[in-house]
Structure formats: C-alpha cells, structure tokens
N, C-alpha and C positions, 0 to 999 in steps of 0.2 A: 504493499500499499504505499503511495507517494505521500511525501510530506506536504502539508498544505502551505501555501503562500500566496499573496496577491501581488501581482508585479504589474506596474504600469509606468510608462515613459511620459515625461511632461516637457512641452515646448515652454520656455520661459519668456516672459515679456521684458521689455526695457523697463517698465514700472516695477519689476520684481527685484531691481537692483539699486544699491545705495549710491552715496557720494564717490565710493571708491571702486565702483563698477564691480561690487560683490553682492551675492544672493542676501537679500534683507532676512534676519531671523524671522520676521513675521511672515515673510513669503515662504520661507522653509516650513514653517508650522502650518500654514495655510495648505501647503502641498501634501504633507503627511496626514492632515486632517482629511483632505479629500480622499486619499487612498483608504484611511481607516473607515470612512464612510462608505465607500464601494465595496470594501471587503465585507463590512457587516451586511451590506445588502445582499451580497451573493450568499452569505452564509445564513440568511434568514432572520437576522436581527437588526435590521436597519431601521432608519428613521420611519419610514411607511409601513413597516411591520410592526413597531412598537408603539407608535403615537395612538393608533385606534384603541389600544389596550389601555391608555394613559400612562405609558412607560417611555422612559427616555434614558439615554447614556449622558453623563456629564464628566469632563475631564477633571482630575484632581491635581495630576502631578505631570511634569515633562522634564526630562533631561535630555540634553543634546551633547554629544561629544563629537567635535569638528576635527577633521584630519588636515584639512585645507579649505580655504573658501572656494564656493562655486563661483566661477567668473563670467562677465558678460559674454554671450555667445555660446555657453554651453548649455547642452540638455541634461536632464536629471532622470534617472529610473529610481522608483521606489519600491522595496519589497517590504511587505508586511504580514504579520500574523499574530493571532490571540494566544496568548498563554493560559495554562489552566487558572481559573480564578481561585482568589483566597480570600474566604470570608465575603466581605462586600467589594472587594478591590478585583476589577477586571484589568489585567495588564495587557499591553499590546506594545510590540517592538517594531522597529523599522531599520532598514539599511538604505542609504541614499548613495547612489552611484553615478559617476560620470564616465561613460563607457564602461569599461570592466573595472574601473578604479573605485574603490569605496571611499567616499570623502566625509561622510558622517554616519553615526549611529545614534539611534534615538529609542529611549524608553519612556512609556507613559502609563499611568494607572487612571482608570475610569471607574465611576459607580454608576449603576442601575439606580434610577430613582422614580418615585411616584410623582408624576407630574402636577398632581393636585397641590402637594405639599413639599415637594422635593426631599421626602424622607427615604433613606437608604434601603435598598432590597437586596436579598440574597439571589445567588444564580437560580435557584429553584423557581423563581418568579418567571424566569424566560421559558419554562415549561420543556417541551421535547426539544426544542431547538438548542437548549443546553446541553442535553443528554447526547446529541449527536454531532455537536461541534467538534471539528478536527483540531483541537488545541495542540499546541506545539510548544515543548518546554525550553526549547533553545533560547538563550538570551543574546540580543544584538550587542548589549552593552549593559554594565552593572552600575548604576549610580552609586557614588561614594556613600550616600545615604539618602532616603527620601525626606527626611526633615532637615529642612533649612534653618541654621542658627539665627536667633532673634538679633536684630540691631540693637546694639546697647548704647553707643556714643555716636549716633548717626546725626546728620543736619538734613533739613529740608532742601530739596533742590528743585522741586517743580509742583504745580498744582493745576488741575484740570477738571472739566465736567464731563461726564460720560454722555454722549450723544447718540441720536439714532443711528447714525453711521457706523459706530462701535459695536451695535448689538446684532445678535443672530435670532432665529426663531423660537429661543427660549426667552427672548427679551432681556437678556443680560450681555455684557460685554463677551464678546468672543474671545475664546483662548488665545488665538493668534494675535488679536490686537494687544495684548498684554506685552508682547515682545517689544512693539513699538513704545509703549508706555514706559517700559523700564530701561530701554537703550537710549531713550530721550533723556534719561538722567545723566548721560555722559555726552561731552561736546565732541564736535567733528575732531578738533586737535587731539583729544584724548584717544578717540578711536583710530585715528591715523596712525599713532606711534604704539599701537597695541595689536596684537593677533589674539582673536578670541578663540580659545581652545575648547571651552565648554561653557553652557549656561543651563540653569535650571529654574522652573517656575512652579510654585505651589499656589493652586487656587483655592483660598479657604472659604470665602463667601462670594455671594454674587453682586455684582455691581450693575444695577439697572440705570436707565436714562435719568438724567438728572442729578445722579450721585455726584458728590463733590469729593475728589481724590486728591491727597497729598502724598508726595513720595519722598522717603526718607531714605538716605544712603550712608554706608559706612565702607571705608576703604580697608582692605585686608592685604596682607603681604603678597597674595597671589591672585588678587581680583578685588571683589566687591559684593557686599549684600545690600539688598534694598527691600522696602517695604511699601506697599500702598495701604494708606489709610483712609477710611471713611467714617465720619462721625464717631471717632474716638476707637474704632476697631481696626484691626489688621485684616485686609480682605484678600491680599495677595502677597507672596514673598518671591524673592529673585536672588539668585546667586550667579556670578559670572566669573570664570577663570580666563586669565589671558597672560601671554607672554609678550616680549619686546617684538615689535614687528620687524620682519627681515628686510634689509635694504635691498 
C-alpha cells in the first residue's frame, strides 16, 4: 500500500515576493494552507464536508524551517500529509521544493471545533472519515518546542486594527496574515542584513474585524520573540531565528 501525500506545484506571482525579491512568509503560509485544504478535500474532511455538520478546522501552531529563500522567477511544489491525531491536535506536515531541491519544511497543528462556540472536539467527531484516513507518521521537521517563550522585557513596536481584508470565512484574521503582522515588527534595514532560518507562530485567540492589536517585541541572541495583544490579552505569539545575511 502506497504512502499518502498530496503534491501540487504553484506558479508564483510578482506580488508573492518582498522588497528583496524573496517569497514573503505570508505567501508561503498561504500556499501551504491551500495544499492543506486541497488535501483535506480529497480525504473527505474538507471545508465543504465539515461545514454542513457545524464543524471546522482552525490552525493553532505553525513552524517553518527555511533552508534558503525562494527567489523571484522560481516555482514551488508542496508535498503535504496528515499525521495521526493526538487528543485534540491534528498535525499536518509539508515539504516545499524548488525543482528537486527542498527549500523549506513546515509543521502545523490544527484543532477540530464546533463552529457554534469554537469548542475543541476529538477525532471521533469526524466519524468514519477519521477511521479510514491514511495518516502518515513521518515528520517533515520537528519544532524545537510548540510552546513559544513569553515576552518578558519587550517594547511596543506597532499597532493596527483588524480589517475585513485580513479575515477569512470564519470571520477572524487568517493565519497567513499574521506572518505580515509579525514581520512588520522589523524594518527593511533589519531584514536586509539578516537571513531568516526559521519562524514559528502560535495562534492563541481569534482576532475579529475591529480588534485593536498592539505588537510587543523582545530581541534574543539568535532572533526575536513577539506577541500580539488585544484588550490586555495575548492573542498570538511569534518567534523568529535568523543569521547574518550572506554578502
């Protein structure tokens, strides 16, 4: 019996690239989200399968390890597969390739929720589709830890209001948009002199249209950690690792 994976290639747009002509982290997350949704569709637990039952998946963690930037003019291929669920966590991993070269590996954790109140549900609520799902135990990458350290001596670096253009069909800011929110905590000069080797986002609470967000940043020896706050609560956390950019 063959091992399951969903494989799809993507043509990238000029707007997917940043001021360095490198693939934006938000575009990377958007692409792997697309592959996750298409894979779920073909396995029988996609958006159209679950929504009539009042169920849905929301992402709670993403970790991306980057071997090198994807550059303007390149195409990417995403391979993804679901891992066996653990309690309320559904893991999904990805490999990102340019040609035959693997340029990134991504790990993610999702939760199945009741869309009426967003309470967490166990895999049994999926029914037969869970029993017959071809889960694959292989990991593309192992995060250092799913828990991101709290900011202890940070400074506020920006504020923003969540707008309709940030939101998806669950009426909250889409996970991919948080990459823009958090990388905007850094200036062009800072990002020009550094090579991002990995980043991680934890989605703690939903941010809906009109939410007022403030972003707190604390620098570390190997990168930085950031938090998004709303009404005194932490709604998302971010960690980035980087090295000095090669000349």
